[in-house]
C-alpha positions as CSV (number, residue, x, y, z in Angstrom):
1,M,112.0,43.2,67.4
2,K,115.9,43.1,67.7
3,R,117.8,45.2,65.3
4,R,119.8,43.3,62.7
5,Y,123.3,44.4,61.8
6,N,124.1,43.4,58.2
7,N,126.8,44.6,55.9
8,T,127.2,44.4,52.1
9,I,129.1,41.4,51.1
10,L,129.7,39.8,47.7
11,S,129.8,36.1,48.2
12,V,129.0,33.2,50.6
13,I,130.6,29.9,51.7
14,F,129.3,27.0,53.7
15,L,130.6,27.2,57.3
16,F,131.8,23.6,57.4
17,L,134.4,24.4,54.7
18,Y,136.3,27.0,56.8
19,A,135.0,27.1,60.4
20,C,137.7,24.7,61.6
21,I,140.4,25.6,59.1
22,P,143.6,26.9,60.9
23,V,145.1,30.3,60.0
24,E,147.6,29.5,57.4
25,K,148.7,30.5,53.9
26,I,146.0,29.7,51.4
27,P,147.3,27.3,48.8
28,D,147.7,28.3,45.2
29,V,144.8,27.5,42.9
30,S,144.6,27.4,39.2
31,V,144.0,30.7,37.4
32,V,140.6,30.9,35.8
33,K,139.3,33.2,33.3
34,A,138.2,36.6,34.7
35,D,134.9,36.4,32.8
36,S,134.0,33.1,34.5
37,E,134.8,34.5,38.0
38,N,132.8,37.7,37.3
39,E,129.9,35.7,35.8
40,L,129.6,33.5,38.9
41,L,129.8,36.5,41.2
42,S,127.2,38.5,39.2
43,K,124.8,35.6,39.3
44,A,125.2,35.3,43.1
45,E,124.7,39.0,43.5
46,R,121.4,39.0,41.5
47,L,120.1,36.2,43.7
48,F,121.1,38.1,46.8
49,Q,119.3,41.3,45.7
50,Q,116.2,39.1,45.1
51,N,116.4,37.9,48.6
52,S,117.0,34.3,47.3
53,Y,119.5,33.7,50.1
54,S,119.7,29.9,49.9
55,E,120.6,30.0,46.2
56,A,122.9,32.9,46.6
57,L,124.7,31.1,49.4
58,K,125.4,28.1,47.2
59,L,127.0,30.4,44.5
60,Y,129.0,32.4,47.1
61,D,130.3,29.1,48.5
62,E,131.3,28.0,45.0
63,Y,133.1,31.3,44.4
64,I,135.2,30.9,47.6
65,S,135.9,27.2,46.6
66,K,137.1,28.1,43.2
67,Y,138.6,31.6,43.8
68,P,140.0,31.7,47.4
69,R,142.5,34.3,46.3
70,G,140.0,36.3,44.4
71,A,139.9,40.0,45.0
72,S,136.2,39.7,46.0
73,A,136.7,36.9,48.5
74,P,136.5,39.2,51.6
75,D,133.4,40.9,50.2
76,V,131.8,37.5,49.6
77,L,132.4,36.5,53.2
78,M,130.9,39.7,54.4
79,K,127.9,39.1,52.2
80,E,127.6,35.6,53.7
81,G,127.6,37.0,57.2
82,I,124.6,39.1,56.3
83,I,122.7,36.1,55.0
84,Y,123.3,34.1,58.2
85,T,122.4,37.1,60.3
86,S,119.2,37.8,58.4
87,T,118.1,34.1,58.9
88,G,118.9,34.2,62.7
89,K,122.0,32.1,62.6
90,H,124.1,34.6,64.5
91,R,126.7,32.1,65.8
92,I,127.5,30.9,62.3
93,A,127.6,34.6,61.1
94,R,130.1,35.3,63.9
95,N,132.3,32.5,62.7
96,V,132.2,33.7,59.2
97,Y,133.4,37.1,60.3
98,K,136.2,35.6,62.5
99,Y,137.3,33.5,59.5
100,L,137.5,36.6,57.3
101,I,139.6,38.4,59.9
102,A,141.9,35.4,60.3
103,H,142.5,34.6,56.6
104,Y,142.3,38.1,55.1
105,P,143.8,40.3,57.8
106,D,144.8,43.1,55.4
107,S,141.3,43.4,53.8
108,L,139.4,46.7,54.1
109,Q,136.5,44.6,55.3
110,V,138.2,43.6,58.6
111,P,137.0,46.6,60.6
112,D,133.5,46.0,59.5
113,A,133.7,42.3,60.3
114,R,134.8,43.2,63.9
115,I,131.8,45.5,64.3
116,E,129.5,42.8,62.9
117,I,130.8,40.3,65.4
118,L,129.5,42.7,68.1
119,G,126.2,42.9,66.2
120,T,125.8,39.1,66.4
121,F,126.2,39.2,70.2
122,Y,123.6,42.0,70.4
123,N,121.1,40.0,68.3
124,E,121.6,37.0,70.7
125,G,120.9,39.3,73.7
126,Q,124.5,39.1,74.9
127,Y,124.6,42.8,75.5
128,K,127.4,42.7,78.1
129,E,129.6,41.0,75.4
130,V,129.0,44.0,73.1
131,I,130.0,46.4,75.9
132,G,132.9,44.4,77.0
133,Q,134.5,43.9,73.6
134,A,133.8,47.4,72.2
135,D,137.1,48.9,73.6
136,E,139.1,46.4,71.7
137,V,137.2,46.8,68.4
138,V,137.5,50.6,68.5
139,K,141.3,50.3,68.1
140,Y,140.8,48.9,64.6
141,I,138.4,51.3,63.1
142,R,139.0,54.7,61.6
143,S,136.3,55.8,59.2
144,D,133.4,57.9,60.3
145,P,130.7,55.4,59.2
146,Q,132.4,52.6,61.1
147,I,132.8,54.7,64.3
148,S,129.2,55.9,64.0
149,R,128.0,52.3,63.6
150,L,130.0,51.0,66.6
151,Y,128.9,53.8,68.9
152,S,125.3,53.4,67.9
153,L,125.5,49.6,68.6
154,L,127.0,50.5,72.0
155,G,124.1,52.8,72.7
156,D,121.7,50.1,71.9
157,A,123.5,47.7,74.2
158,Y,123.6,50.1,77.1
159,L,119.8,50.8,76.6
160,A,119.1,47.1,76.6
161,V,120.9,46.6,80.0
162,G,119.0,49.5,81.5
163,S,121.6,52.3,81.4
164,P,119.9,55.1,79.4
165,V,122.6,57.6,80.5
166,N,125.4,55.7,78.8
167,S,123.1,54.9,75.9
168,V,122.5,58.6,75.2
169,Y,126.2,59.3,75.6
170,F,127.2,56.8,72.9
171,Y,124.3,57.8,70.6
172,S,125.7,61.3,70.8
173,K,129.2,60.0,69.9
174,A,127.6,58.2,67.0
175,N,125.8,61.3,65.9
176,E,129.0,63.3,65.7
177,R,130.3,61.0,63.0
178,S,127.1,60.2,61.1
179,K,125.6,61.7,57.9
180,L,122.1,61.6,56.5
181,P,120.1,59.4,56.4
182,E,121.8,57.6,59.3
183,R,121.8,60.9,61.3
184,N,118.1,60.9,61.3
185,T,118.0,57.4,62.7
186,V,120.5,58.1,65.5
187,G,118.7,61.4,66.3
188,K,115.5,59.6,66.9
189,K,117.2,57.2,69.2
190,I,118.7,60.1,71.1
191,K,115.3,61.8,71.4
192,D,113.5,58.6,72.5
193,T,116.1,57.7,75.1
194,I,116.4,61.1,76.7
195,G,112.7,60.7,77.4
196,K,113.6,57.9,79.8
197,L,116.0,60.0,81.9
198,S,115.5,61.9,85.1
199,S,116.3,65.5,85.3
200,E,119.5,64.7,87.3
201,D,120.7,62.4,84.5
202,M,120.0,65.0,81.9
203,K,122.0,67.6,83.8
204,L,124.9,65.1,84.2
205,L,124.9,64.4,80.4
206,L,124.9,68.0,79.5
207,D,128.3,68.2,81.1
208,R,129.6,65.1,79.2
209,V,128.3,65.3,75.6
210,E,129.6,67.6,72.8
211,D,127.2,66.7,70.0
212,N,125.1,69.8,69.3
213,Q,121.9,67.9,68.4
214,T,122.1,65.9,71.6
215,R,122.8,69.0,73.7
216,G,119.8,70.8,72.2
217,E,117.5,67.9,72.9
218,L,118.9,67.6,76.5
219,M,118.4,71.3,77.2
220,Y,114.8,71.2,75.9
221,C,113.9,68.1,77.9
222,L,115.7,69.2,81.0
223,G,113.8,72.6,80.9
224,N,110.5,70.8,80.6
225,A,111.4,68.4,83.4
226,W,112.2,71.2,85.7
227,L,108.9,72.9,84.9
228,K,107.1,69.8,85.9
229,E,109.2,69.7,89.1
230,N,108.3,73.3,89.8
231,R,112.0,74.3,89.5
232,R,110.7,77.3,87.6
233,E,113.8,79.5,87.8
234,D,116.1,76.7,86.8
235,A,113.8,75.9,83.9
236,F,113.7,79.5,82.8
237,R,117.4,79.7,82.7
238,I,118.0,76.5,80.7
239,L,115.2,77.1,78.2
240,S,116.4,80.7,77.6
241,E,119.8,79.3,76.9
242,F,118.2,76.7,74.6
243,I,116.4,79.4,72.5
244,G,119.7,81.3,72.1
245,K,121.8,78.4,71.1
246,F,119.2,76.5,69.0
247,P,116.9,79.1,67.4
248,D,116.0,76.7,64.6
249,H,114.9,73.8,66.8
250,E,111.4,72.5,66.1
251,N,110.3,73.2,69.6
252,V,111.5,76.9,69.9
253,S,108.0,78.3,69.5
254,Q,106.5,76.1,72.2
255,V,109.4,77.0,74.5
256,K,108.9,80.8,73.9
257,Q,105.2,80.4,74.9
258,S,106.2,78.5,78.1
259,L,108.7,81.2,79.0
260,S,106.1,83.9,78.5
261,E,103.7,82.1,80.9
262,F,106.5,81.5,83.3
263,Q,107.4,85.2,83.4
264,K,103.8,86.1,84.3
265,I,103.8,83.5,87.2
266,S,107.2,84.6,88.4
267,E,106.4,88.2,89.0
268,Y,105.9,88.7,92.7
269,N,106.0,91.4,95.4
270,R,109.3,90.6,97.1
271,C,108.4,91.8,100.6
272,T,104.7,90.7,100.8
273,V,103.9,87.5,102.7
274,G,100.6,85.8,102.7
275,C,99.0,84.3,105.8
276,L,96.4,81.6,105.4
277,L,94.8,80.7,108.8
278,P,91.4,79.4,110.1
279,L,90.1,82.7,111.5
280,T,86.5,81.5,111.5
281,G,85.0,78.1,112.0
282,S,85.8,75.3,114.4
283,Y,89.5,76.0,114.6
284,K,89.4,79.8,114.8
285,I,91.0,79.9,118.2
286,Y,94.2,78.4,116.8
287,G,94.2,80.5,113.7
288,N,93.8,83.7,115.7
289,K,96.6,82.6,118.1
290,A,98.9,82.1,115.1
291,L,97.9,85.5,113.6
292,R,98.8,87.3,116.8
293,G,102.3,85.7,116.7
294,I,102.7,86.9,113.0
295,E,101.4,90.4,113.8
296,L,104.0,90.8,116.6
297,A,106.8,89.7,114.2
298,L,105.5,92.2,111.7
299,S,105.4,95.1,114.2
300,E,109.0,94.3,115.2
301,A,110.1,94.1,111.5
302,M,108.5,97.5,110.9
303,D,110.4,99.1,113.8
304,S,112.5,101.7,112.1
305,V,114.8,101.9,115.1
306,Q,115.7,98.2,115.0
307,N,115.7,97.9,111.2
308,P,117.0,101.2,109.8
309,G,116.9,101.4,105.9
310,Q,115.1,98.1,105.5
311,P,112.3,97.8,102.9
312,A,108.8,97.6,104.3
313,V,107.3,94.2,104.9
314,N,103.6,93.6,104.3
315,I,101.2,90.7,105.0
316,I,98.0,89.7,103.3
317,V,95.8,87.7,105.5
318,K,93.3,85.1,104.2
319,D,90.7,83.1,106.2
320,S,90.8,79.3,105.3
321,A,87.7,78.9,107.5
322,S,89.0,75.3,108.0
323,D,87.4,74.5,104.5
324,P,89.5,72.8,101.9
325,N,87.8,74.6,99.0
326,Q,88.2,77.9,100.6
327,A,91.9,77.2,101.3
328,V,92.5,76.4,97.6
329,R,90.7,79.6,96.5
330,A,92.7,81.6,99.0
331,I,96.1,80.3,97.7
332,G,94.9,81.2,94.2
333,E,94.1,84.7,95.4
334,L,97.4,85.1,97.1
335,A,99.2,83.9,93.9
336,N,97.3,86.6,92.0
337,E,98.4,89.1,94.6
338,K,101.9,87.9,94.0
339,V,103.0,87.1,97.5
340,A,106.6,85.9,98.1
341,A,105.6,83.1,100.4
342,V,102.7,81.9,102.6
343,I,102.5,81.1,106.3
344,G,99.9,78.5,107.3
345,P,97.5,76.9,107.2
346,I,97.0,74.9,110.4
347,I,94.0,72.9,109.0
348,T,93.5,72.0,105.3
349,A,97.3,72.1,104.9
350,E,97.4,69.3,102.3
351,V,95.2,71.0,99.7
352,A,96.8,74.3,100.3
353,G,100.3,72.8,100.0
354,K,99.4,71.2,96.6
355,E,98.1,74.5,95.3
356,A,101.1,76.4,96.5
357,Q,103.4,73.8,95.0
358,Q,101.6,74.1,91.7
359,N,102.0,77.9,91.7
360,G,105.7,77.8,92.8
361,I,105.0,79.6,96.1
362,P,107.0,78.7,99.2
363,I,104.5,77.7,101.9
364,V,105.5,77.1,105.6
365,T,102.6,75.0,107.0
366,L,101.8,75.0,110.7
367,T,100.4,71.4,110.9
368,Q,101.0,68.0,112.3
369,K,99.7,66.4,109.1
370,E,102.0,63.4,108.3
371,K,104.1,63.5,105.2
372,I,103.0,67.1,104.3
373,T,106.4,68.0,102.9
374,D,106.2,65.1,100.5
375,I,103.9,67.2,98.4
376,G,106.9,69.0,96.8
377,D,110.0,71.2,97.4
378,Y,108.0,74.4,97.9
379,V,106.1,72.9,100.9
380,F,107.7,73.3,104.4
381,R,106.5,72.5,107.9
382,N,107.4,74.4,111.1
383,F,105.4,72.9,113.8
384,L,105.5,70.5,116.8
385,T,104.9,66.9,115.5
386,P,104.3,63.6,117.2
387,K,107.6,62.3,115.9
388,M,109.6,65.2,117.4
389,Q,107.9,64.6,120.8
390,V,108.5,60.9,120.8
391,E,112.2,61.3,119.8
392,A,112.8,63.7,122.6
393,I,111.1,61.5,125.3
394,V,112.8,58.3,124.3
395,L,116.2,59.8,123.9
396,Y,116.0,61.3,127.4
397,A,114.7,58.1,128.9
398,V,117.4,55.9,127.4
399,K,120.4,58.1,127.2
400,T,119.9,60.2,130.3
401,L,117.9,58.0,132.7
402,G,119.3,54.7,131.4
403,M,115.8,53.2,131.0
404,H,115.2,50.3,128.6
405,S,111.8,48.8,129.2
406,F,108.5,50.8,128.6
407,A,104.8,50.4,128.8
408,I,102.1,52.4,127.0
409,L,98.5,53.2,127.8
410,Y,96.8,55.0,124.9
411,P,93.4,56.1,123.7
412,N,91.9,54.0,120.9
413,E,91.8,56.8,118.4
414,K,94.1,58.4,115.8
415,Y,96.1,60.6,118.2
416,G,96.8,57.8,120.6
417,E,97.5,55.2,117.9
418,T,99.9,57.6,116.2
419,F,101.9,58.2,119.4
420,M,101.9,54.5,120.3
421,R,103.3,53.5,116.9
422,L,106.0,56.1,116.9
423,F,107.0,55.4,120.5
424,C,107.4,51.7,119.8
425,E,109.5,52.4,116.7
426,E,111.7,54.9,118.6
427,V,112.2,52.6,121.6
428,A,113.3,49.8,119.2
429,S,115.7,52.0,117.4
430,L,117.5,52.8,120.6
431,G,117.6,49.2,121.8
432,G,114.8,49.3,124.3
433,T,111.8,47.0,124.6
434,I,108.0,47.5,125.0
435,A,106.8,45.4,128.0
436,G,103.2,46.1,127.2
437,A,100.9,48.4,125.2
438,E,97.1,48.6,126.0
439,Y,94.4,50.8,124.6
440,Y,91.3,52.2,126.2
441,N,88.0,53.7,125.0
442,P,88.6,57.5,124.9
443,N,85.1,58.0,126.3
444,D,85.6,55.8,129.4
445,T,86.2,57.1,132.9
446,D,87.0,53.8,134.4
447,F,90.4,52.4,133.2
448,R,90.8,49.4,135.5
449,G,90.7,46.9,132.6
450,P,93.6,48.2,130.5
451,I,95.5,49.2,133.7
452,R,95.2,45.6,135.0
453,K,96.6,44.2,131.8
454,I,99.6,46.6,132.0
455,A,100.2,45.7,135.6
456,N,100.5,42.0,134.5
457,S,103.1,42.9,131.9
458,P,106.8,42.2,132.5
459,A,108.5,44.9,134.6
460,F,109.0,48.2,133.0
461,D,110.8,51.4,133.9
462,A,108.4,54.0,132.5
463,L,104.8,54.4,131.4
464,F,103.8,56.6,128.4
465,I,100.3,58.0,128.3
466,P,99.6,60.0,125.2
467,D,96.4,61.7,126.0
468,A,94.9,65.0,127.2
469,P,95.4,66.2,130.8
470,N,91.7,65.6,131.7
471,K,92.1,61.9,130.8
472,A,95.6,61.5,132.1
473,G,94.3,63.1,135.4
474,L,91.8,60.2,135.7
475,I,94.1,57.4,134.7
476,I,97.1,58.2,136.9
477,P,95.3,58.0,140.3
478,Q,94.0,54.5,139.3
479,L,97.5,53.2,138.6
480,A,98.2,52.8,142.3
481,L,95.2,50.4,142.7
482,Y,97.2,47.9,140.7
483,N,100.6,48.5,142.4
484,I,102.0,50.5,139.5
485,S,104.2,52.9,141.4
486,G,107.8,54.0,141.2
487,V,107.8,54.2,137.4
488,Q,108.6,57.3,135.4
489,L,105.5,58.8,133.8
490,F,105.8,60.4,130.3
491,G,103.2,62.4,128.4
492,T,102.8,64.6,125.4
493,N,102.8,68.4,125.1
494,L,99.1,68.3,126.0
495,W,100.3,67.7,129.6
496,H,101.6,71.3,129.6
497,S,98.4,72.3,131.5
498,D,97.7,73.3,135.1
499,E,94.7,71.0,134.9
500,L,96.8,67.8,135.2
501,A,98.7,69.0,138.3
502,R,95.4,70.0,139.8
503,M,93.7,66.6,139.2
504,A,96.5,64.3,140.2
505,H,98.7,66.6,142.2
506,K,100.9,64.3,144.3
507,L,100.7,61.3,141.9
508,V,101.9,63.2,138.9
509,Q,104.9,64.8,140.4
510,G,108.1,64.2,138.4
511,A,106.1,63.4,135.2
512,V,108.0,64.5,132.1
513,F,106.7,65.7,128.7
514,P,108.1,67.7,125.8
515,D,107.0,71.0,124.3
516,V,108.3,73.3,121.7
517,F,107.8,76.4,123.8
518,F,108.1,77.2,127.5
519,A,107.1,80.8,128.5
520,E,109.1,80.6,131.7
521,S,112.3,79.6,130.0
522,S,115.5,81.3,130.9
523,S,116.3,81.8,127.2
524,P,116.8,85.4,126.3
525,E,114.9,85.0,123.0
526,V,111.9,83.5,124.9
527,Q,111.9,86.2,127.6
528,L,112.0,89.0,124.9
529,F,109.2,87.4,122.9
530,V,107.0,86.8,126.0
531,R,107.6,90.4,127.3
532,N,106.7,91.9,123.9
533,F,103.7,89.7,123.4
534,Q,102.3,90.5,126.9
535,K,102.9,94.2,126.3
536,T,101.1,94.0,122.9
537,F,98.2,91.6,123.6
538,G,97.9,91.6,127.4
539,E,98.3,87.8,127.8
540,T,101.0,85.1,127.9
541,P,101.6,83.4,124.5
542,G,101.5,79.6,123.9
543,F,103.3,77.4,121.5
544,I,101.2,78.2,118.5
545,E,101.9,81.9,118.9
546,A,105.6,81.2,119.3
547,V,105.9,78.9,116.3
548,A,104.0,81.4,114.1
549,Y,106.2,84.2,115.4
550,D,109.4,82.4,114.6
551,T,108.2,81.4,111.1
552,A,107.2,85.0,110.3
553,V,110.6,86.4,111.6
554,M,112.5,83.9,109.4
555,L,110.5,84.8,106.3
556,F,110.6,88.6,106.9
557,Q,114.3,88.5,107.3
558,M,114.7,86.5,104.0
559,V,112.3,88.5,101.8
560,R,114.2,91.7,102.7
561,R,117.5,90.3,101.5
562,P,118.5,91.9,98.1
563,D,120.3,88.6,97.0
564,I,117.0,86.7,97.1
565,R,115.3,87.8,93.9
566,D,112.8,85.1,93.2
567,R,110.6,82.5,94.9
568,S,112.9,79.6,94.0
569,S,115.8,81.4,95.7
570,L,113.6,82.0,98.7
571,K,112.7,78.3,98.8
572,N,116.3,77.3,98.5
573,E,117.3,79.7,101.3
574,L,114.7,78.2,103.6
575,M,116.2,74.7,103.0
576,R,119.5,76.2,104.1
577,V,118.3,77.5,107.5
578,R,120.4,76.1,110.2
579,D,120.0,76.8,113.9
580,F,117.7,79.8,113.6
581,R,117.5,81.0,117.2
582,G,114.0,82.0,118.2
583,A,111.2,81.7,120.8
584,T,110.9,78.0,120.1
585,G,114.7,77.4,120.4
586,L,116.9,76.4,117.5
587,T,115.2,75.6,114.2
588,S,116.7,74.0,111.1
589,F,115.1,72.8,107.8
590,D,116.2,69.8,105.9
591,S,116.1,69.3,102.1
592,S,112.7,67.8,102.4
593,G,111.3,71.0,104.1
594,E,110.9,69.5,107.5
595,A,111.8,71.5,110.5
596,H,114.1,70.0,113.1
597,K,114.1,71.4,116.7
598,R,115.5,70.5,120.0
599,L,112.4,70.4,122.2
600,N,112.0,71.5,125.8
601,L,111.6,68.7,128.3
602,L,109.4,69.9,131.2
603,R,108.9,68.2,134.5
604,I,105.9,68.7,136.7
605,R,106.9,70.2,140.1
606,G,104.3,71.2,142.6
607,R,101.7,72.9,140.5
608,G,104.1,74.2,138.0
609,F,106.8,73.1,135.5
610,E,110.6,73.1,135.3
611,E,113.0,72.7,132.4
612,L,115.2,69.7,132.2
613,S,118.7,69.4,130.7
614,Y,119.2,66.4,128.3
């Protein structure tokens, strides 16, 4: 129900008697006995108090008719306005107030009449009129009750048009000038409206408002909002300040309890990093590859010659066993062991990420899982993704090779469909076209059907085949059967295998694919990593070892820094990583926690690979 804005008035008059009367000097009237005037006014007042508005209106009208110069005439008009407002006749009430202002400009009721005019607009749903005319009205009011009422009305209007930030601001201005019991009413409005704000809005208002009650409520709500967003250190700071400044606030006890729990959670071992990897189960080969990369980074970090005077770094390794429940339990165990951050997992990253986010632990996942960093601001990803690969291929094809038309042959399963979709989107974004896209059964060995369809497509410059080398090695030789030749072949990082060159040796020459790591790179960082890895483990590392190594090196460097004193600071520092130079090239993290890398583009040459510049 809309709020009604009524003021105390002492008399009433029918609108038709004055609505059209021009502003001019009121003519003299005969002097009547004071007792007759007072008697008429008293009778009208009694009827008004009894809510007999129709009868009261008649007597107020009679008063104005007989005593237009009476001392109570402005009060009578104000009382008439409240009658019309209470009966929903807001336009008539507005004309009453305008008449009062025009004919009794020196009356003390004029400022109230101006405010009540805004009230009639509000009651009619004309909220923008309230906001637009308020600046003019404020010039004519001086008393605290009037100022409080005007600002409260402005707060209501801004709330009605969907601007709770401005609403809270004007409620706070009203609260500065209000007294009990109005202060309780405005205070409830402030509390209810703050509940509609985002944490960013609350922070903005803290820099604008001066009213202590509003500031206290903002600090309390902002602290709780930050707790829900897992901005634990920010929440601790603002809630600690809240307790100090508002020790008598009704929620102080609850805040003290929250801070006590927060302190328990926030305690952590600064130089201990957790590792959550699939060391057993179906994906153990990948987990153990990643662990070897992390262990190499740890051995280098502990080298006292290279890192004199640095605090020791420790790792706690947990096996996810590729099981979601085990991954959740492992994150809980790492939280209890107070690790600074977690590396991994490769599989079960989503459930692990949610648990780490809940515990306020930065976690750098090694997964291709889509939208993994959408879980929260403590969840990062440092891995080779389909999107990265597609962006690198299409950019090279369009900008370096000048190609604009493409075809796609892809397996009818998730991997192929994902790459096909991303490839189409990236080609379109760079102004290219897809001449044809055909899928095949991933279990087939004869691909003549889909190849024939591709051959019948409009001419294209390049063919993209997002599949493993054993499949690509079967498909590529069959292309010539349908006169598909002289086109550039593109694949994914799965083509980084000797098997493809062996299966389709001459036909696959010049094919290009991306990868995040190339062990034969001329990069000094890659050469050092490969040399140390081979010395330690007796084999050449692959991209999983390299990504895990880079991730560990980044984290080990950060946790040792004396200026990073809590997990929130560590999380924020990860977001600020720009062009970290490692075995996988340059790595940067954006504000969402996604890694950005410039991938290697490799070309098949003979039975080996060579780096391309792009």
